[in-house]
C-alpha positions in Angstrom: -46.0 39.9 -91.4 -42.5 38.7 -90.7 -42.7 39.5 -87.0 -45.7 37.3 -86.5 -43.9 34.2 -87.7 -40.8 35.1 -85.8 -42.7 35.4 -82.5 -44.4 32.1 -83.1 -41.1 30.5 -83.8 -39.7 32.1 -80.6 -42.7 30.8 -78.6 -42.1 27.3 -80.0 -38.5 27.4 -79.0 -39.3 28.7 -75.6 -41.9 26.0 -75.1 -39.4 23.3 -76.2 -36.8 24.7 -73.8 -39.4 24.6 -71.0 -40.2 21.0 -71.7 -36.6 20.0 -71.8 -36.0 21.7 -68.5 -38.9 19.8 -67.0 -37.5 16.5 -68.3 -34.1 17.3 -66.8 -35.7 18.1 -63.4 -37.6 14.8 -63.6 -34.4 12.9 -64.3 -32.6 14.5 -61.4 -35.5 13.7 -59.1 -35.5 10.1 -60.3 -31.8 9.8 -59.7 -32.1 11.3 -56.3 -34.9 8.9 -55.4 -32.8 5.9 -56.6 -29.8 7.1 -54.5 -32.0 7.4 -51.4 -33.5 3.9 -51.9 -30.0 2.4 -52.4 -28.8 4.2 -49.2 -31.8 3.0 -47.2 -31.3 -0.6 -48.4 -27.7 -0.5 -47.5 -28.6 0.8 -44.0 -31.2 -1.9 -43.5 -28.8 -4.6 -44.7 -26.3 -3.5 -42.1 -28.8 -3.0 -39.3 -30.7 -6.3 -39.6 -29.1 -9.6 -39.0 -29.2 -12.0 -41.9 -30.7 -15.5 -41.8 -27.3 -16.9 -42.6 -25.8 -15.7 -39.4 -28.8 -16.6 -37.1 -30.4 -20.0 -37.9 -33.5 -19.2 -35.8 -34.6 -16.3 -38.0 -35.8 -18.6 -40.8 -36.6 -21.6 -38.5 -33.9 -23.8 -40.0 -32.2 -24.1 -36.6 -34.9 -26.6 -35.5 -35.2 -30.1 -36.7 -38.6 -31.0 -38.2 -38.5 -34.4 -36.5 -38.6 -33.0 -33.0 -41.4 -30.4 -32.6 -41.0 -30.4 -28.8 -37.5 -28.9 -29.2 -39.1 -26.0 -31.1 -41.8 -25.3 -28.5 -39.3 -25.6 -25.6 -37.0 -23.1 -27.2 -39.7 -20.5 -27.5 -39.9 -18.0 -24.6 -43.1 -17.6 -22.6 -45.2 -19.6 -20.2 -45.1 -23.3 -20.4 -48.1 -25.4 -21.5 -47.3 -28.3 -19.1 -50.3 -27.7 -16.8 
């Protein structure tokens, strides 16, 4: 009789250890994903110019009072036909 309870206890310990190992793996995966995201964001911040450096990115380089200046600054065929 004693062996039955011991094997059940061992199974329970083994299952708990398995679950803990799965949690640890999930934590490591989450950390790795966060590190990748941070690295990609850092790369994209370096690779793309910011709106502070180039006023035409957000359109603040044009005055709202003169819409002709905005259309003349855009490349492409003119509409003066």
